[in-house]
N, C-alpha and C positions, 0 to 999 in steps of 0.2 A: 601591178604588184610583181609580176614575173620579171620585168626589167629591173626592178629594185633588187630583187633577190639575186639575180644573176650578177649584177654589178657589185652587190655586197660581198658575195663569196669570191668573186674574181679578185677583188681588192684584198680580202683576207688571205687568199692563196698567194698573191703577190708578196704580201708582207711576210708570210711564213717562209717563202722561198728566199727573201732577202735575209731573214734571220739565219736560215740554213747556210747560205753563202758566206755570211759573216763568220759563222762558227767554223766553216771549212777554212776560210782565210786565216783565222787565228790558229787553227790546228796545223795548217801547212807551215805557217810562219814559225810556230813554236816547236813542232815535232818533225814533220817530214823533211824540211829543208836543213835541219840540223844533223850533224853526224851522230852515229850511234853513241860515241863516247860522251858527247855533250848531252844527248837526251837521257843517257844513263845517269850522268851526274845530277841532272835536274829532277830526277825521279819519275820521268815519263816512261822509261823503257827498262826492261830487264833483258840483259844479254851477256853471256849465253845462258840458256836454260835447257834442262833435260826433263823428259817425261818420266815420272817415277811411279805413276799409277793411272790405270784406265778403268772407268766404270761406265755402266749404262743406266740411265734413269729417265723416265718420262719421255721416251722416244728420242733421247739425246745421248751424246757421248760426253762424259765428264773426264777431263784430263787434269791430272795434278802435275804441275811444273815446279821444279826446284832450280833456283839460281845457284850456280856453282862458283861464281866469283863475285867480287865487289859487294859482299854481304853487308858492308857498313854503310852503303849509300841509302838515302831515304827513298820512299816511294809515295807518289801522289794518288795512287789508286785507292778505291774504296769498293767494298762489296756492292755489286749491282752495276758497276761500270762495265763498259764494253772494251774488250781488248782485241787487238789484231795480232795473230800469230804469223810470223814470217820466217823465211829461211835465208841465210846469208852465205850460201855456198859460193865458192870462188870469189869471195870478197865483193859480191854483188847481190843485192837483195833480189830474191826470187820474185818474178812478176806476179805470181799468184799468192794471195793471202786469204785467210779465213778469219771470221770474227766470232767471238763468244762472250758470254757474260760471266763475271766473277761471282762465284758462289761463296767461297771462303778465302781468307787472306791472312797469311802469317808473315813474319819477317823474311823467311827464306823460301816459303812455298806459297803457291796460289792454285786454287781449284777453279777451273773454267769449264762452263757448259757450252758445247757446240752442237749445231744441228747434226743429226745422225748421218745424213747423206752427203755431208760436205767435207769429210776428213780426207785430205789428199795423201798420196803415197809418199810425198817428199818429207813428211814428218819423221820418217825413219832414217833420213839422210844426215841428221844432226845439224849443228850450227843454227839452232832455233833461237828466236827472240820474241818478246811480247811488247807491243806498243800500246799506249793509251789510244783509244779510238773515238771517233764521233759516233753517237748513237743514231745511225741512219734509220733504224727500225722505227724510232719514235716519229721522225719526220714522215716516213712512209705511211704510218698509221694515221697521223694527223691529216696528211694530204688526202688519203682515201676517205676519211670521215667527212672532210669538207665537200668532196665531190658527191658523196652519197646524200648528204643533207641538202645540198643545193639542188639535187635532182629529185628530191622526194615529192611525190604527187599522189593526191587522193589516198593518203594513209595517215597513220597516227604520227609518224615522224614529221610529216608536213605540218600538222597542227601544232606540235610542240615547237617546231622551228618558228612558225609565224607568231606564236604567243611570245616566245623569248625575244623576238625582234620587234615586238610591239605592234604587229600587224593585226592581231586578234586579241580579244580579252580572255583572261583566265576565267574558268567557271568553277563553281563549288556545289557540293551536295550538302545543302544547309540542313537537311533532315537527318543526316548521319549522326548517330550517337557516338560520342567520344567519352569514355569513362574518365573520372577525375583521378589523377595520379598523385598520391600523397607525398611522393618524393620531390615534386616539382612546385615552384612558386607560381604566382599568378601569370607572369609574363611567359614563363616556360610552358605552363599549361596551355596558354593561348596559342603559342607557337605550334604545339603538338596538334591542337584542334584545327588550326588552319591547314597544316600539312596533311592531316587525315582527310579533311573535307575537300581539299583542292583536287580537281580532276586532272589537271595537267602539270602545273608547277607550284612549288611553295619555297619560301626562303626563310631560313632561320639565321637572323643577324645576331651574332654573338660577340659583343665587345670583350676585352680581356677580363678573365676571371668570373664570367657570368654563368658558368656551368653549361656551356654549349655541349660538351661531350656527354654529360649526364642526360641532357634533354634529348640528344640524338639517340642514345641507347634506349631510352624509354619509348621513343617514337618507333624505332625499329622493332622493339618487342611487340608493340601493338600491331604493326604491319604483319609480323610473323604470325600472331594469333589469328589474323584473318586469312591464314593459309597463303600468304603472299611471300614469294621468295624475293629477297632484296639483294641488289648489287650495291655494295658500299665501296666507294673509291675516293682517292685523294691524289694530289700531285706528287706527294713524297711517300716513300716507304715508311718513314717514321710516323706520319699521321695515320696511315693505314694500320700500322701495327698497334697504335694506341687503341683504336676502335676494335681491332681484332681481339685484343686481350680483354677489354672491358665487356664485349659481347659474349666472349667465351666464358668469362667468369659469371655471367648471368645465366649460364646453362643453355645458351642457344647453340645450335649446330652450325659452327662456322668453318668455312673452307677458305684458306688463304692461298690465292693464286700468285705466282711470281717469285721474285727474289728479294726478300726483305733486306734492307741495307744494314740493319743492326738486329739480326734475329736473336731473340732471347730464348733461353731454355724453355720458358713457359709457353712460347709460341710455336715451338717445333711440332707439337701435336696437332696444330691447326693447319699446317702447311700441306699442300697437295702431295709433295714428294714424300713426306713422312707417312701420310695416310695411305699412299700407295704401298710404301715399304712394309707396313704392318698388315696389309690385306692378305687373307689366307691364300689367295690365288697367285700372289707374287712369287712364292717358292717355285711354282711351275715355270714362271717366266724366267727366273734366274737359271733354272735347269736348262731350258731351251737355249738361252744365250750362251751358257757355258759350253754346251754341245756345239753351237755354231762357231765359237772361238776355236774349239779343238779341231773342227773340220777345216777351218780357214788356215790354221797353223800347219795342218797336214798338207793342205793344198800347196802352200808356198814353200814346202820343203823341196819341191821341184823347181829349181832356179834356172839351170842352164843345161843344154845338151841332153834333152830328153825326147823320146819318140812319141808316136801317135798314142800308144797305150797310156803313157804317163800324162799326156795332154788330156785324154778323155777322163782319166782318173781325177785330175785336178778339176776339170769342168764339173764332174759329178759332185765332188766335195764342195765346191763353191756354190753350186745350185742348192745343195742340201742346207748349207749354212744360211743362204739367203732365205730359203723357205722357213727355217726355224726362226730367224729374226723377224720375218713377216708375221708368223704366228704369234710370236712374243709381243710384237707391236699391237696386233689386233686384240690380244688378251688384255694388254695394258690399257688400250682405249676403252674396252668394256668396263674395266675397273674405274677409270676416270669418269665415264658416263654415269656409273652407279653412284660414285661419291658426289658428283655435282647434283644429281637428282635428289639425293637425300639431304643435302645441305639446306638450311633455312636462310643462311646469309653467306654470300660469296664476297670476299674482300680482295681488292687488287688496286694497284695504282691506276691512274687514268689510262695510260698506254697499256698497262697490264691487262686491262679489261678487254683488249683486243687479242688476248692469248688464244691460240688455235683451239684450246680445249673448250673455249666458250663460243666457238663458231656456231652461228645460227641460233644461239641461245637468246631467249627473250625473258625479261624480268618484269614483274608487276610494277616495280619501283626501282629507280637508280638514285642513290643518295651520294652527292658529291661534297665531301668535307674540304675545308680550306680552299673553297672555290674561288675566293678573291685573290689567291696566289697562283691560280692556274691559267695558262694560256687558253684563250677561247678554243682554238682548234683541238686541243687535248680534251676539253670538256665534252665536245661533240662525240667522242669515242664511246663512252658509256651511254650517252643519250640515245645512240643508235639502237641500243638493246632494251630501251625502256618504254613502258606504257605511260609512266609518270616520272618526273624528276624533282628531287628536293635538293636545293643548294643550302650549304651552311658555310659561314665564314664572316669576315669583317673587312670591308673595303677601306677601312681607315688604318689598317696595318699594312705590312709589307706587300707590295705588288709582285707579279711574276718577275723573274730574272730574265732580262732580254739583252742580248749582246749587241744587236744592231741599234744604234742610237736613232737612226732615221726611221726604222720600222716601229720603234717605240713611240716616236713623236707622231707618226702617221696613224697610230691607233692600235697597234698590237698590244700595247700595255693596258688597254681598257679591257677588262675581263667580262665574260658573259654574266658573271654575278652582278657586276655594276650595272650592266645594261638591263638585266632582269629586275633589279631592285628599283631602278628608275622608271621603267615602263609598266611594271605590274606591282605597284606599291601595296595594293590590297592583299596580295598573296604573301606579304612579308611581315614578320614580327621580330622586333628587337628585344633581346633579353635585357632586363633593366636593373637587376640586382646583382652586384658583384660580391664574391665571397673570398677575395684574395687580400685586399689591401686596406690599410687605414684610410679613412674617408679623405684626409688631406692629401694623401698620395694620389688618390683617384680623382679628386675634384677638378683639377686643371684639365685633364684629359676629357672628362665628362662635359665640361663647358665648351672646349675647343672642337671636339669631334662628334659629340652625341647629344647636342642641344640640351645639355644639363639634365638629361633623363636618367642617368645612372645614379644609383644610390648604394651605399655600402650596407651590407647586411649587418645586423646588430652584433653578430659574433666577431666581426673584424673591424667594425667602424672605429674603434678606439684602441687598436693594437699599439702597444708602446714597447720600445726596446729597453728603456730605462724609466725610473720613477720620475714624477714631477720634480722640477728643479735641477735635474741633471743637465750639464752643459750640452750633451748629445741627445737630449730627450726628443727634440723636434723630429717628426716623421720625414721631413723633406728639407734638405740642406743644399745650398750652392756655395762652393768654395771658389771664389773669383780670383783668377790669376792675372787680371788686367794690370798692366804697368810693371809686372815682375820680370819682363824680359824672357819669358818662356816661349821662345819662338819655335814654331813647327819646323820639321825637317822632312825632306822628300827623298825617297830612294828609287833609283831607276830600275833596279833589279826586280823589286816587287811592285813598282808603280803605286806606292802607298805612302801616306803621311804617318809620321809619328812625332811624339813630343817627349823627349827624355826627361826634361825638368818637371813637366806636369806629372809624368809617371812616378818620379821619385817623391813628389809632394803627396800624391795619392797613397803611395806605399807607406809613407810615414804616418799619415792620418789613419790608415788601416791598422798599422801596428798599435797605435794608441787605442783605437776602438777595441781591438782584440784584448788588450790588457784590461780595459774597463769591463769587458764581458765576463772576466773571471772564469774562464773555462766552461761557460754556458754553451749548450748545444744549439748553436745558431748557424744557419747556412748563409754563405756569402758568395756573391759573384762580382767580378770586375769585367765590365763590358765596354766596348768601344766600336764606333763605326769602321775603324781602320784596322786591317789585318796586321800591319806592321807594328802598330801600337800593342796589339794583343800579343804578338811574338815577343815584344820587348818586355811586357809584364811577366811573361813566362820565364824570362831570364833573370829578372831582378827580384821577384818576390821570394822571400826566404822560405826555406823548407818548413819552418815552424808555421808560417802562414798558409803554405800550400796544403798542409795536413789538416787545416781547420775547415773542412767541408767547403773548400773554396773552388769555384769554377772560373776560368778565364776564357772569354769567348768574344767573337764579334756579335754585334746586335742581331745581325741576320741569323747567325747560328744559334742564338739564344731564344728566338721567337718560340712561343708555346711553353716556355719554362717559367719558373718563379723561384725566388729565394727570399729569405728573411731580410737580408740586407743587399742592396744593389749599389755599386759604384759605377758611374758613367764617366768615362774620360772623353771629352769632346775633341781634344787634340788641336784643332785649328786655332792658330794665333799668328796673325799677320797684320800689316798696316793697311792692306787693301780691303779688308773685310770679306775676303773670299772664304766660303765655308763648304764648298763641294758637296759631298754626300749629305751633309747636314741640311741641305735645302729640301730634301725629301722628308717632310715633317711626319709622314707615316712611319718612317724608320724610328723617329724619336718617340712617336706614340707607343711603339713597341717597347722601347728602352725604358720609358718612365712609368710603365704599367707592370713591370716585372716584380717590384719589391712588395713585401708584405708589411714589414715593420718600419723600414727606413730606406730612403732614397737619397744618395749623395751624388751631386753633379759637380765635376771639377772642370772648369773651362774659363776661357777668356771672354768676358762680357763685352769688351771693346770690339772684339772681332765678330762674335755671333749676334751681338745686340742690334746690329743694323737690320736684321731680319725680324719681322713682326712677331713670329712665333716665339723666338727666344727672348725678345724684349718683353712679351706678355708673360712668359714663363718666369722670367727673372722678377718681374713686378709681383707676380703671384707668390713666389717664394719669399720675397721681402716682406709681404703682408701676412702670409699664413704660415711661413716656415722660418728657417734660420739662414740668413745671408751672412757670409763671412768673407772678408778679403784675406787672401793668402798672407798679406803683410801682418795681419793681426795674430796669426797663429804662432805659438811659442816655438814649435819645431822648425818653422820657416826662418825665424830670426836667430835661431841658435847657431 
């Protein structure tokens, strides 16, 4: 067994290192090797910038930068990204750089959080710039977790590891009473019962629209009622924020650790930074830090040509400033410890659960949502802190994003969720009733991915956009562009495909549909696997359509969402039958399960129909839905 474990984690470490190297290679190719002017044009870099504000928070320095030129250029940054601050003195980049995390981002300003003890003196010299950077912290934390898990011996972590790898069997407390929860259906209730009775691991398998979040919130509430503090994590800030809000609305004491990528006003009160800021002892911390700043400013008034007395005076002032900052840090740590102890639920991203404020903290249970989208090394991070782990997700939707093709092919794309659901099936429960879509929209996905076990709840099973007899009444439609000459195009700058003629066809169908809706309040989304096609839609769709509760996004970007009407643009149309992204049918499972009332697929059956999934989908729509050739449509022939 020991030899297997050593070999297993050595391989995992090797694959993770390969992924890191590929990310570095891409980073160097795109950013480091390019001149500042080019990086700036592409949105990777801001230069020059100036510091307009300095704050202290959570044992860190927060600097607000403002770009002073090139304000019209785009930026690829997002809140939560890592940036590198550099100096470009004497037209040469300073050898030293520091990295921080974006807290807030505007068109002209960005607020970045840096470690308190890493601010260099050269930031006062000017000619500063900010580059998009690789998040090395995530790799470091994943590597550390792999090492700790591999070395676990005669402890709880060893048992969790062995069970997750299928070396031991999961055990249950079958005598444990689990109350019946009126908000849950039968499969949801069973999932909660398994999770409560499992001693080591449990798996909540939640296909699209089956109420996974509702189930998890009820489960967490029961755990909290047993006086158990729960660590809730997920690979993305968005997924963490959803659970944070839902749990907070239930009245639970929730503490959000980290930097939410899209923090909402309603979530500010749950964040650690906010709760520190409103703590009554924080006023004293601010006072000490203000005094420290004043002492430091006085100390640096002595710049040149001063004697021993001035030197000693500077030394005393700096020592007093350091003492005040040290006292402030200790007092802030005391506040943090108090807030963590009082919280019933701690929420963070997977990597965020390694935050220093949670160092040496153990939880009765760690719940990992969207676990089927998470790299295995990242999942081990919260598991290090847990007596028990509960996974939630769906391995038939999008997998983790992996940059190294070889690492993915060698096994990095296989998640811990998938391994656990295969090796410990008795600890898993699939949610079987979906509350989102008309049964005909749901049925193909149910047959293909879920052994026909899904059924639509009666409240949604017969959802219809129009009355019987209307030409657009069918819940699922395929508009076939085969033979129309709508050939795909490829762009080297974005390395993405798009199909202008297909986009215009979809646009015209959408215009007609909106006219038929007669100003009804219906939400609509246009999605595609290709980013360039999404950008093209954003250019051509009229303002009237864009104001009609319309969202335009990639399939990957739209996962977890739903709309009344979904258009899918498949894009690919060629004589070779090459379909690229479309070969990952999990991506299409996400796409075809987003609609509530109506799903409309636009694509070339001659190109995609060589693949069994699309051939079966086309046959299903021809039988249960509405199949149309683009040649039949009036606006195409006009």
